[in-house]
N, C-alpha and C positions, 0 to 999 in steps of 0.2 A: 315338697317336704319328705324325707327321711324317715322311716319307718320308726323308727325310736323314739321321732319324736310326735308320733302318732298315737303310738305306743302311749307316748307319757300323756299328749292331750287327752286322751282313752279315758287313762287314768286318773286326769285330775275332776275332768268333766264328772264321771261315777260320782268319788269321794264327794264336789260342790252338791252332786245331785240328792246323797245323802245328807250331805247338812244342811242341805234346805229344806228336804221333808222333812226331817225329823223337827225341824224351828217351826213349818210351818201346822206343824199338829197341834201348834197352839194357838192358832190362829182361823178364826169362826169362816168354816166352810159356808159360812149362806151366804158370801161374800160372791159367789157365782152366779149368781144369776142373772136377772138379763139386766142389759146397758140400757141406759136411757138419756139421750140429747134434747135440750131443751131451751127456747128462748123466747117467753113470752111478758107482753106485755101489756096487764090488765085483765087478763083472759078471762074467762066464765070458768068454772072447774068441768062444766059440759064437754068445752073442747079440748083440755087439757086431759080427759081421760080420755078424747077419743083420740090423744095423739099417743097416747100411754099405751092404747089397745095395740094403733099400728104399730110401735116400736119392734112393742114385747112379743103381741099375742098373746097376752091374756087378759080372756072376758071380765066386765064386769054388770054387777046387778045389785039397785039402790032405783031407792024411793026418788023421783024426779021434786016431787017436792022437799025433802029433806035437803038436797043441796043447794037450795032457792035462794037460802038466806047468806049463803059463802059467798065474803064479798069476791068485785076480780081478785087475780091472781097475777104480781109479778113472779116468774119462777124463771129462772138461768141457773141450768143443771148441766156439767156434760159428763159423759161414761157415768153415771148414776144409775143406783138401782131401782127397782120398781119401791120399794121400801123407802127407800132415801126422798121419792122424789113425792107421794103421800105423804109422805111424816107432814113433811114441808107444806103439802099443798091445806091438811087438814089441821092444821099445828093452831091450837086458841081453842079450837071453833068444840062445838057439840059431838062432834060425831066418829066415830074412830073406824077402823076396816079389818076385816079377817081376810088371808090367802089362802086358798084350800086345793091343790094339783092346777095353778092355773087358774084357778078366777077369785077373781077378787070381789067380796060380800062389806060395801057400807051399810054404815049404819049407825043407829043411836050412840051415847054411849051411854051406859048402866053405871047410876046415881049410887055411888054406897048408904049406906048410914054416918058411916062417919062422913063422909063425905058435905053431905046434904047438910049436917051437924056444923062443921068445922064454913061453908058458907053463908049458911044463919046466918051464923056473930062474923061472918068478916073476919078469919082470925090471920091476921099480918105472916107471909115466912122469911125463912133468909135464901137470899139466892147467891149461887157458886157457879161459878166461868172459868173458859178460858177462850181466849181470841189469838186464831193464826193464819194463816193467808192459806193455800191451794196448796203446801211443797209440806204446809206443816210447822212453820217458822212462828216462833212465840211474839204478835205483834206488843210490844211492848209498846206504852204509852198510851194503847188505842184506847179510845175516851167510852166510858156506859153509861146513857146517859138516862133516869125514869119521866120519864116527861111529865104523867098525870101530879108524881111529887118530888119534881126540883129534887131530885138525888143523884148522885155523883159518885162513880168509880174510874178509876182509870190502872188498867193491865199491868205486871210486875214483868218481872226476869224473862217469868216461864212463861205469859200471859195470861196468867191469873187474873181473874177478880172475883170484889163475894159483897154485896149489899145485904145491907139489914134489914128486915120490916116489912119487906115489899108483900102489897095487896095482891091476891089474885087476881088474872086477869089485867092485868098491869102491861104497857108495851116498853122497852127496852129497846133505847138505838144508839147502835152499835158502829162509831167511827172510827177512820183512820185514814191519813192524809194519802191519797194516793189509791182507795180503794172504796170500791161502793161497800155505802152504808148499807145497815141491816136492822130492821126489825124483826121484836121478836115478843110473842103472848108469851108470861110469864105462868103458869100451870105448875099444880102440885106436881105432876110428872118428871118436869124438865126444870124442876128450878134448884134442885139436889146438885145436877151436873150439866150447864151445857155447854150446850163443843158448838163454838164459831167459827165457821170460815167464809174468810169475809175475799171475796174476787176480789183484782188485781182493777181501778180503771184502765180502760185502755188509753182514753181521752190523756190520763195525766200517768202517764207509765213513767214520766220524767220525776215522780216525785214520791216513786216509792222510796219510805223511809227506812229500811232497815239495813242497817251494815253491822260486818262483823270486823274485830280489831284484833279478836286472836283469844281474848279471852274476855270478852262478854258480847254481848248484841247491844247495840246502838240505837237507839229512834235518832235518824239521822237532823230530823228539825231541834231536838234538842243538843247538837253538837258544833262547835265551829268547826271543827276540822275541813284539814281537805282531804277528800275522797271521791274513792272513782269505780263504777260497776262496769264492768263490759257487757254487751248483750250475748246472752246468753246464748240466745241460737243462732248466733252467728258462730261462736265457738263451738256449739253440738256438730256445726253442719262441716266443717273445714276440713280437710279428709287428705291435704298435704304431708302432714307429721302429725304424729302421735303426742311430739312433744306440747305440754297445754300451753308454754309461754312463749312459742310459734304462734300460736293459736290467736293469741293477743294484741299481735299486732296490729296498729294502727286505728286499736275498739279504746282505748283511752290517751288522754291527753296527760302528754309529761313522760308517757312511757313511752322510750328510743327504744324498738330493733334494729342494729346495725349484724347484719350481716356479714361483712367486710370478712376476708377469708385471713386474710394476715393479721386481725386487728390482736391488739394482745389484753386491752381489759374487757369483760362479760359484755356479752352482745345486747342486754338488756340493762339501760338506764331510764332509772327517775328522778327527776330532773337536775339533769348533768350532772356531772362528772364530781367525786368528794374527797376520791382518795387517787392516786398518784401511782400508787409499792404494793399497795394491798387490794385486798378486793374491794371493789365496786358493783358487786350486783346486790343486789336486795335481797333482804333477810324476805327468806320461805315458811310460811305457816299450812300446814294442812290438821285439821282437827283442832288446832289451838296448839301444836306442836311444832316447833322449830325442827327444820328440813333442810340440809343441804343440798338436795336435790331432789326438785319434783317430775324429772319427766318421765320415770313410772307412774303415773297419776295415768288412770283412765278416764277421762275427757268427758267419755258418760256415767263416767260415777261423779260429776263435778254438780252441786249443787249451785255455788254462789262463788265466785270473786269479789274481791275488793281491794284495790290499791289502796293502801293509805303513802300519803305525800308532805303533808308539812309534821311538825315538832308535835302538835296537838294530838292528829290525826293516831303520829309510829312512837311518838314519845311511850307506850304503856312497854313499846321494845326497849327503851331502852339506850347501852351503849353500842348496841347494834341495829338504830335503827336509822343512822344518818342517810341508807344511799334507799332509803324507799323499803318500804312492808309488802310482800304480795299474798292478801290469806286467803286460803280454797276451805272452801265448806264442801263436806261431799256427801251423797244424799242420804237419805232416811227415807222409813217408812212411815206411815201416818194413821196415829190410832185409830180405830173402830172404822179403820174402809176395808173395805174389799182387797181381798188378793189382785195382783193388778203383773200380770207375766208382760217386759218390754221385750224385744229383741230388734236391735240395730245392728244392721252391716254393711259396708261399702268397697268399697275398691278401686283404688285411684290406679289408673296408666299413667304412667311416666314415659317409658320410651326408653332411647336411647339417645345418650348425651351426644350434643354436633361435635364433632373431635375438625372440624373446619374451621371451629373458633379459633382458635391460637394463628394468630399470624406469621405462619412459617414459612420458607422456601420451598416451591414445592420439585422436583427431583432433577428438570430440566433448570433451573434455576442454581439447584445448589452449585452441583456440578459443574456448571459455570466459575459460579466464587469460587469451586476451589482450585480450575484453572488457573485464575485468577489470583488465589493467595498464595500457590505453591511456590514456597525457596526453596529448594535443595542448600541455599547454601547459609542464611539463619537458623532453619530447621533442619541439618541433615540427615542423613539416614543413620547411620550412627547412634545417633543419640536419638534419633525418634526410632528404634531398634534395640536399643540399648535395655535391661530390667530395670523400673524405678518401680516404688514400691506402688502410689499410687494413678502413674499413665497408664492411659489405654493401649491396648493391641493397636496395630496397624487396622486400618481401614481398608478394606478392598479400591476405593476410589484413591487413597494415596500409595495404596501399593501399587495400580497401577502407575500412576502419574512418578514414583521413583525408581519402579523398572524401564520405564522410559525413558529419564535421565541416566540411569546407569549404564541405559544402552543395550538392555536385554530386549525390550522392544523396540519397534518404528514408531514415531507420532503416528507413521498410518493405524497400527493395528491399538496403541495406548487411544488414539480420540476414536477408533470404531468398538471399543471395551470401555470407555465415559461413556458413548453416546447409547450406548444398550443402558447402561446402570440410568443412563436420562432420562429413558423412557421408560422408565419401571415406577409406578405408586401404588404403595403399599396401604391407602386408606384404606381400600372395601377389605383386605386381610386386616387388621385393625378392628376396623367396624365388625368384625364378623370373628372373629377370635377373641377379641379384649370386650367386649361387651355386649350386654343385654339388655333386651328391656326391662325397666326397672319395673315395682310395683308396689302400693304398698293394698297389705286389705286388713283389715278389721271384722270380727264377729264380738258381739259382743250381747248376753243372757242376764238377764236382770229379775227379778220378783221382790215386789213391794206387796205393803197389808200389816197391820194389824186388829188388836181386838182394841175392849175399853182401859186396859191396862198396860200394853205391852204393843209394841210396829219390831216391825223387819226388813231392811234392803239389804237383798243378795244380791251379788252377781257375778258373773265367770266371763272372764273372753281374753280370745286369741290374737296376736297381732303376728302377719307373717312383713317381716321389710324386705323386699327384698332388692338389694340393691344393682347395679348396673354391671359388677362386678362379677362374670361367669366365678361358678359354686362355692358363692359365698350364699350362707345365709341365716340369717337373724330371726326369729321363732320367740316370743316373750307368751306365758300363758297366767291369767292373775284371776287372784278368787278376791272377792271382799264381804265381808260381813258385819252389818251393823245392828245392834238390835239396842233398843229402848226400853226400860221396865218402869214401870208405874211402884211402889212398894208404897200401900197407902198412899193419902192422899199428901203426903209430907214429904216422901222420897223417890228422885227420880235417880234411874244408871240407864249407860250408856258402858255400850262395849262394841269397838272396832274393831276388827280381824283382817290384814290387808295382805295378803302374800303376793308375791308377784314372783316368776322363772322364766330367765333371759339365756337361749341361750346362740351362741354368735360362734358361727365356724369360717374361718378363714384360710381358701387351700396358698400357697405363694404367687398370690397373681403376679405381671405384672401390669404399673400401673398404667394406664391407658395419657397418664402425663408424661411418661418418662420421652425423651429426649430422644428418639431411634434416627435414622438417614431415613430420609422421603426413598433412599430404594431399597431398604430393607425387608424382603420376602421371608415369613415366616415358615412360610409350608412350600413345598412345588408343587409341581399338575395332579401327582399323585395324590396329593395330600398328603405330604411325608413335614415333621418336625426337619426343618431344616440347624444345623451347627452354626455356634456364630463366635467361636473361639477365641475372637479379635473385640469381643465385649468383655473380656477383661481386662489383666492387669499384662497379661501376659505375650507377645509375639508368638509367630510360629518356633525359631529356634530356640527362645526361652521353656516355652511349651513344654517342647517334644524333650529337652534335657530335665525340666522336672521329671514330667514323666517316665526316662530312663533310668534317675539317679531313684527315685520312690518307686516304681512301680504301677504306679496308682496313675489311672486317665483324668489325663484333666481336661479334654474336654470340656463345649458348653454348650448347650440348648434351651433357650428360653421357655420354649409352649413348654420340654419333659417335668423341669424345674415345676412349671405348675403343682403339680400333683404329689413333689418327692415331701412338701411339709405341709403344714398348717397348724396354725390356731385356732385353741378353740376356747372357748368362755363359759361359763358356766356361772350365773349368779343368780344366788337366794337371798329375798330381800321380806323381812317379813315387819309390819307396822301396824306394831300394838296401840289401840290407844281408850283408855277406863275413866268414866270421868260419874261426880258422884253431884248431885243437886239433896242437897236438906233444906227446908224449909221449917228454919228454927221458928221464929217470932213473925205474925203478919209485917212482909215488909223485908226482911232481914233473911237473906240464906245462904248456907254455908255450899263453895261449890269447889267441888275436889276433880285436880284431872294429871294423870297420870297415863306419861306416854316411853313405850319403848321401842326401839328401831334395833334391829339386830339383821348385819348382813354378811356374807357369805360369799367370796366370789373364787373361785379353782380355774384358775387360767391352765393349760396344758403349750407349748412348744412342741413341735415333734421335726427334726427333720432327716428323714430317711438317708442313710448308706449311699446312696447313689448317688446323693444332692451335692450340687457344685458347694452348694458351704461348709459340708464337713469332708467332700474330699479335700479342695485347697484347704482347711484346716486342720486337716489331717498331716496334709506334704511341707505344712508351716513349720508343726515341730516332729519333722523327720528326719535323722542325721546320716545322710550319704553321701563320705570326699566327692567322690569319682563314682563313673560309670560302675565300677565292678565292685565296688561297696557293698556290702548286705545293709538291708538301710534298719537304720535301727526307729520303729515308733516309737512316743511319747504319747503318742496319743494312739486308742483304740483306732487299729486300721481296719475293720468292718464294726457294724449297726450304726444302727442311728444315737442320736443328739436328743436328750428328752429332759426338759424339767416343767416341774409345776410349782407355780407361785399360787399360794392359798392368800388370801385377806379378808381377814375377820374387820366388821366394826360393832361400832353399839353405841348406841346415844339413851340415854336416860332422862327423863326429863319429870318434876315432881313440881305440884305445884298446890298451893290450899290456897285459899281466897274464902273474903265474906264481903254480900253486894249488898243494896242498902235502895229500897226502893220507893218513895211513900209520894203522895201526894196529899195536900190538907184545900179546908173552904173550898170543896168539891173542882180544886185543878189547879187555883191561882195561886199555889206552888209546888211545886215537883222536885223533888231531892233524890239524884241517883247516885253510892259514892259508891268503892269498892277499895278494898284492900288487903294485898296479900302478900305469898312468902314464893319465892320457887328456886329450884337447886336445878341444877343440868350438869351434867359429862357426858363428855364424846372418848371415843376410843378407837384405835386401832392399830393393828400389827398385822405383817405382810412375813409370812419366810416362805421361800424358793428352796427346793431341791431337786437339785442338776446331776445326770448321769449320762456319761458317753459311752457306745460300745452296747445301748439297749437294743436287746430281742423283747420285739413285741408280742411273742409268743411266746419266748419262755419266760417272760418279764424280769428278765436279769439283763446286769451290764458288769461293764468291767470299768475296775479301780485306777484313777492316774495320779498320778505321782505329781502330784502338786508344788513342791516345795519343789521336784525339781526342774518342770517346766516351767518355772516362773525365775528361775537362776538363767544365768547366760549360759546358755546350748551351744557349744561350738563348733562350726560344717553342717548345721544346718541344708535344707537340700531350695530353702525357700528361707533368703537372710531377710534380714535386718524384722524379723515376725519374735524371732524364738524368746524375742530377750524384752519385751515387752509384753507383760503380767493381761493388761488390759484389751487382749487381742483376745481374751480366754471368757469374752464375753457374757456365757454361762456362768461363770466363777467356778467355787466350791460344790462341793456338794450338799450343802448348808446352808442360807444365812436366812438372820432376821433383824428384819426393823421395827422395833415396837414406837409408832410415834409420843412423844410424848401425851400425855394427859391435859386436857383441857377441862374445865370445873368455872363455871357460872352459881352463883348463887345472889339473889335478886330482894330484895325490899320493893315496893310499890302499893300504890296508894291513887286514885283520882277522885274525883266530884264532880258533878255536874248537877247544877242550882236555876235552874226554871221559873219566871214567875211571871203569869196570869196571862201565858202560854205567850210573852213576846221577846221577853229581854235570858237570855245562858248567860252563864259563865262556867267555863270549861280550867279545870284545872287537875295536873296530876302529877307526881313526884315521886324519884326510882331511883334506888344507888346499886349499884353495878361491882359484885366483886368479882374477879378473875386471878385464878393464878396462872395464867399469863403473862405476869409481868412480873413474877416473881414472887417472893415472900414480903416484900416490901409492905404494911398495909397499908400506906398511906399510896404508895402503886397500884394496887389493885382498886381499892374502890374508886370508882366513876357515878356521880350523883346527876343526874339529868331530869328536867321536869319541865311542862309546860303550861301556859296560860292562853287562853283564849274566850272569847264573848260572841254573843251573836246578836242582832234585831231583826225580827219577824214583823216590817214595816206593815205587812198588809193586817194585821192584826191590832192596828194604831186603829182610833178615829177620823183624821183626817186622810184616809186612805179605804174610808167605806163609798163615796161617791166616787173614787175613780174605777169605775166595774169594769174597765179592761185590763187591769191589772189583778190578776187571781192571784201570784206569791213573788212577795221580793224578801229578799233578806237579804244583810250586809252579816261579813264573819272576820276577825280579824284574832290569831293568833300567833303567838311567841314563845320559843323554846329551844330547847337547848335537846341533841343525841348523840351519838359518837359513835369511834368503832375501832377495832380491836385486831389485832393482829394474827396470825394466824397459830395454829400453840407450836412452839418448837423453834418460831422465828424471832424472836425477839424474850427479854427477860431482865431483869437485873440480878441477874448472878451467871453465871456463866454455862453456857449445855454443852455436854458434851457430847460426839458423838464417838461410832465407830469408823474408822479410816482401817483403807487396803493400800500396801505397799508392800513392795520385792524388796523390802531392806526393812523392814517389821517381823521378830520375830512373831513365824509360822504366818506371812504376813495380813494378821490382823494388830490394830492398837486401836489406842483412842485417842482422840483430840480437843481442843475446845470447837465445837460445831460453830457454835453461835457468845462469840464473848458478851460479859455484860456490860448494863449500858444502866445506872442504880440511876439516873434523870431523865430514862424513859414513861412517858406517860400516856394515855389515849390520843385519840384525835377527836373534836370535839366539833360540831359545827350549831352552828348557833340559825335558827330560821322563822321570820317575817313571815306569814301571809296576809294578804288581804282579798275577800271572798264574795262575791254575789249573787245568790242566787233567783232566779226569775222563772217566772211565765208567765203569759198575758197572752191575752183575746182565746179566753176557753180553753188555755193549754196546746191552744195553735200553735204558739212559741212558746219553746222552755227552754231551759241552760245553765248555763256556769259559768262565772269565769273569776278568775284567781291571778293575783300576782303575790310574786313571793322575791324574797334574797336568802339567800342561801351562805354564810359565812365559817368556811372551816381553819380550823386551828390545829398546831402542832401534831403536822402532815404525817405521815408513819413511813424510813423508806431507810436507804444506805444513805450514811450521812459519814463525808471526809474525816481522819482521824491522823491522831498524829501517827505518822508512821513509826516512830521507833516505841509503840504500841506493837507492832509485830503486825497487825491487819488495818489496812488501807482503809475499810471504812467499817462501821457497826453499825446496825439496825438502830433507831434512833427518832427522834422530829426534826422532821428538813423543809419546815414551811408551811405557808397559807394559802388557800385562792379563795374565791370567791364569785357565787353564783348568781345569773337574775333571772328573769323569765316571767311566761306569761302562758296560760293559760286558754283556752277555750272548748267548752259541750255546749253545741246547740244541735238543738229536735226542733224539726218542723212537721205536725201532722198537712196536711197540703192537700190532703179530699181525704171524704170517710164518710162512705155511705154503705149502705145497709150490705151492699153487693162489691164494694169495691173501696180498698185505700190505697192511698202511698203517703210513702212519710223517708221524712229523710234526719242525717243525721252526722254533720261537723266535728271531730276533733281536730283540734289543732295546735301548740303548744313552740313557742320558742323560748332557747334558753342559750344565753349569753354565758363564760364560764373566763375566770383569768387568773393564774396563778400571780401574787402577788405577792410571794416572797420563794424561796427557793435555793438550802444550801446541796447543789448536785452532787451526787459519790463522784464524779470526777468531774474534773475540769472545764470546761468549752475551749476547743482550739480552735485551728484554724484549719481548710484544709479538708477535703473530701471525706477521710477515715470517721469510725467509728465513731470519735469525739470531738469529732467537727460541728462547729456547729447549724450545717448542714440539715446533718444527722438525727438532731433532738428533738422531740418530741411535748418534751417539759420544761418549760424556757419562763424565768421569772420575766410575764408584763406580757404574757402573750397566752389565748389559751391551752385547755391539755390538749394532746396529742394535735400538736401541731406542725404543720409542713411547711417548710422552708426551704426556698432554689437562689440559686445563680441567677441572675441576669446576665440570658444567654445574648455576645454583641458579636454572633454569627460565626463563621469559619476565617480564619487566613488562607494564603494562597498556598500550603500545607496540608490543605484540609483539617487540620488543627482545630480546636472549641475553645473561641475566645471568650470574658464576662466583661462586663464592665464592674469597675469598681463604688464606691461611694459619691468618690472624688470624681467620677466622669472618666476617672483613666478604665482601658482599652487592653485586658492582658490573656497572654495565656500562660501566665510561668506558673506552675506550681506549688500550692501550701502559700501564693500571698493573701490570701482571703484574709479578712478578718471577719469578726463576726459581725461589724455594723455595714459590712461590705455584703451580707446576706439579707433578699428579700422573706417576708413572713406572706405566703401564701393564701392562708386559711389553718382551718383545721378539719382534718379528719371523720370528726364527730360531728354527724349533721344538727346544725341549730335549727334549723324547723322541723315539723315531726304531724306527722298526722292520718285521721282516714276519712272517707267519706260515702256514707253509707246510704244506698234509697232501696228499700223496702216497698214491693206491691202485694198488693193481694187482690183476687177475684175470685170470686167463689172458694173454688176448690184449690185454687192455683196459688202459688208466691211465688216471688221472682226476685231478687234480693243482686246489687251489683256495690262489690267493698270493693272501694281503691286506695292505697298507701298511699304516701308524700312522704318522702327527704330529702331534703332543699337544704342549699346552703354552704353543702361540704365542700372538700376538693379533695383529688386524687391525683400517683404517679401514672401515667400510663406506661407501658410496656415498650420498651426501645431495644434496636441494635446492643447486644455485650459484648460483639469480635471484635476485636482490631484490633488481635496482633496475638503470633503465633499459629498454631496448626486448626488449620477445619478439622477437627476429631472431634470424640467427646469424653465424655468421664464413666471413668474405668465403672464395673458392678460394683464393688466396693462404697463406691459414691455412690450408686443409685441411681445411674442415668440425669444425672439432672443436667447434661448438656447432648447437643448431638446437633439437631438442627435449629437453624437460628431464626431471629425473628426479621421476617421481609424483606425490610428494611432499608438491611444491605446493600441490598440490588440497586440503592438508589442511594448507597454514600459519596464520596468526596472521594473521586479516579482520575482526575487532572487536574493541573490551574486553570482558573475560570470558572468549577462548579460550584465553588462555592457564593458564584450569583445566585446559584437555581435550587442548592440542596443546606438542609445544614444535618446533616448525617454524614460526623468528622470518617476521615479516612481509615485507611486499612497500614499496619507496619508492622513484617513483619516479625525484625525484633523488637521484645517488648523491651527488652535497655532502654533503648530508643525511644519507644512509645511513651513508656511511665518516667523517661527527666525530662524530653522537651515538653510534653502537654498533661493534662487531666483530662482524662476523656467523663468524670464527674460534671466536668462545666459543661458539659453537657445531656448527659445521662442523667443529672440534678438540674436543670438547669427549668430558669420559668415557661420555656417556650413546651416543656413537658409536663407538666400540671394542668390538669382539664377540673370541670366541675364534675363535680359527683351526684348534684339534683335527678331526682327520678320521680318518675309517677308511675305505678305500677295497679295493674287489676290483679286486685290477691285473689278475687273467687265471684265467678255471675252464678249462681244454685236456682234453678227453680226445680221449685217444688211441685206434686198435685199429689190428695186427697181423694182416695178411691169413694165411689160414692155408696152410702151405706147400705143398700140395698145389695150391693156385691161383699163387703164388709158382714151382713149380715151372714149370709150364707155361710163362712165362718167360722162361727161364735164372735167375730173379733170386734174389737173395741173404733180400731186405726189403721188403716192400713198407708203409709205414705209414701210415695218412691222420690229421689233426686239423683239432679244429675247436676254438675258441678264441673267447671272450665275454671284454671286455675293460674298465676300467676304470666299475667300477657300484657309484655311492657307497652307502659302509652303512651310516654315520652322518658325523652332521656339527655340530660343537657349536651354530652360530648358526640362529634362526629364520627369517633372513631369506632360505634359501632361496639364501643364496651359496656357489658350490663356491670354498672358500681358495685351492687351484694358477690358478684366474681371477684373482686380486684383486686387485691392487695395493697391498698389507698398509700398507706405510706412507704413499704417496697416495690409498689408497682411489678404487678405482675400478677399476673392471668389466673382464675381455675376454673374450669366446665365447667359452665352450667347447668345445672342439675332440677330438677322436678317442676322444671317452667315448660305452662305453656300442658297440661297436664289437662284430663278427662278422668274424672271420678263419678262412678254411680252406684246409691244408695236406697237401704231398706228402711223405716223404720213399722214394725206392728206391735202394736197395743192391743193385747186379750180382758 
């Protein structure tokens, strides 16, 4: 880690510690007592006291006769204080205790005169309390029964309840589905503020029924919506990525994670594709506020995730919810809890990528191919050595072959030189010079606790994401602080502040995917970097001429270039959320949420004056007609290129709402209502400052006459460049781009009514208004709504005798959601943008960037969902099944328009599509004993979509070009991300590929196929997706296996693309995208008869002959090269071990857990070519180097 990063980390840690200490001063220090963990059933108090003494070291003094009358106790606590355990043991009894210097004295309660009078007259009292889970989340709808007096209450949205006229000594029973019921005896001491924490019932985990939609916390039992909640333990332990969305893979039915590197849409889809041109990504919500990016959220700070999938679940988000919603809730402290410190760390060793993954020729095969394809007649020496703007210089093997052809060397000399190249392999140098071992490391330190009216959660984290590229660094520093306040009994306030600082530094590394010749060495035996001027666009003669006239060296040394330039990005993001909850009257609350997010990103691009980029750019704008001329430099001949880009983003949200939650007649009627208003604005501005001739020491640069250099310069050294202004890619001194402001104003309401705990009806309505659609009010408004019903069948009398069914509920919903374009991409009025051109005054002007479309309207998605929730055999088997249909109309995208308008397309509504699918979530408790447990969870989903109508922006034509049917992904009547192919009919006797048309005709004639001749092969988006988890627990050990699967989709394989021309490479200016070629070139057609044994077309020297007599796309885009992309991977295998308590106690810790994890092991793939579908561009048929595969992680978690 660089020194400046260490200094910044230390500074952030100091600030964090100061903040946390100042905050913790408000929290009672009494929570630092000894921690007790007990799990006893019907145990005598004497036994419990012995256990407390063993764990805490406290001494006890009491009269045995006093505790004889205490009934057997059931205590289940974890990391509790001695006081908490004693309070539970003695609650409701006539005994009390006193602690003095680790000595506990148990004695009878003194009875005051007033208490005696009250007890004599048995005066009733009022009881007030709050019900939460172990994380402090209110359990809305929890039932509170007063057994003796048959009174009943239901916890409200804050988890609070009240009962009037309760007799002292009465017993309350508090219950909630999925949690262990608890009984509490009412005393005068606890009646005013009962704090009840229910613990989750391990056997009923699938029924834990609290979900968040971002606006409210909902009792799932009272909602008909399709919600899904992932296993948070798996998410916490996954360590191959800090992106929490990547950690969701395989854990949520209906959420597909497609890592195809060339995939043009969102990698995350919920229930299929709902848009073809605008974003299909889900809406992300963090702590009630919409976020455009959640990759900076620390997974260790996340308490809960809920995925909203159907209209009833997601329609509260209105026009932005068609793609589904992922709701993230971060952690908070627990009121009345002791201070807890948690440290979590892991290191993920990722190793070096496998460069042998690419199927390319080795040096011997390459030289042989070079010999076989060398044709000095079709590709003359004069043409090969004449300067061309985008052509590469003459490679070593080409020079040898041309020198032999020209008679400069003999055949024996040529063969000796070529054999020498064939014996060289640069694999080891590439591994050593271009790669390093990648690693991901994270440290998170958090503190939480609270008093009666205050709680806090604070964390600080550091992440080092070290890629396999040498010299690159990616460091993230985070501070997160959440504070919750109770102001009296009616007001709750919350403040969240989350700061992220991400710093990325990247030198000018050569990409390992660059296609170099297999014989190219980058260092000699002495370790000196080797020059390769032929890798530029200049041959030796041209380079020497340019150097002579410009007086500037144009040598090129790849490894020297690495440290002659860099890019540094420094991003600071602040996320702030303030919320207020005011209890107006019984059941009615005002809730306000106010979010403000601001991001500032500073990107610095530096290229030293010695870099080839700067040197060649100066020569391109240097006038020197002859070698004797004095060069005139129109760009600074000394100094660096330096550019700074500043991006500022600002989003704010204001939400005010009223919520009502009430029950009548002992819970016979339950009503929840919500109504509110929301406003949101998104704004961003980018400005760039650039300078040439920059001196980093003096902090000065040199002025450039851009007006002159952007006009035609005569007599330039480097021809064809000076007339092109766009070559100065860093532009002028200053430019600014202010993105259109996006504003939303919304009004919404929803309600849920439950009768007799069995029948629930949900409904919601929302109107969104957005300036994205211009000033037309009719276009701005988008109403969305949903209705749903739920029937809890197990509450019916006819189900009471079906004892093996624990829970059975039917759900049905229907509703409308929507989608809107990005700001500035569409409107009902013309959008003006800035244009750059050398023909404009001062090279800048205005143009209509987006023409008006007054018929533009929102995308709209109608969804119907039928669901079944169940659990059977005492919750041994539980799960949910959902069937849905989504119909999207008025798809947004580029629509063909009348050419007389001056625009070939405008942004508008272009068609409709439909999705159908089924989802299954199934959990089984296979074995459950005191020491051993085994559970299995299966998440699976199937989605089928079809585009029912589409007015595409360009007509589908014939042939293998961009607009050919074979290259379309969105076509009416087919699935989105469709893959089409020619029906291959083999090679002819010239080695040319042939196809079979729909009428059976076999042909190789180019551009003869029609859309009907093309075969539909499938979709590159997996129809089947899901995951399988197995979790084992034995005493202090835990072992989990989490596999994921993507099935039913297809991909093109990477094939040979070299069929004519020189066996050369693309030049420096084009990024070295070609050089070595696919290994199957060695198996190409070479002579008549080979068509019987190979499908790889022949090589033809002349590009003209090749393109006129055949279409090589008939092979590269043929059906024989389309493969199944189905695969199953073991995402992670995790082993955890919790150290014994006697060891943990020695350092005064509550728990220490060690973990080891192996990630991303391929179990099965359907193709036989060794292709990992997650690293294959399925539509284009190109590979990426697999990263983060077969990694090993080690982690530590310490709780104090």
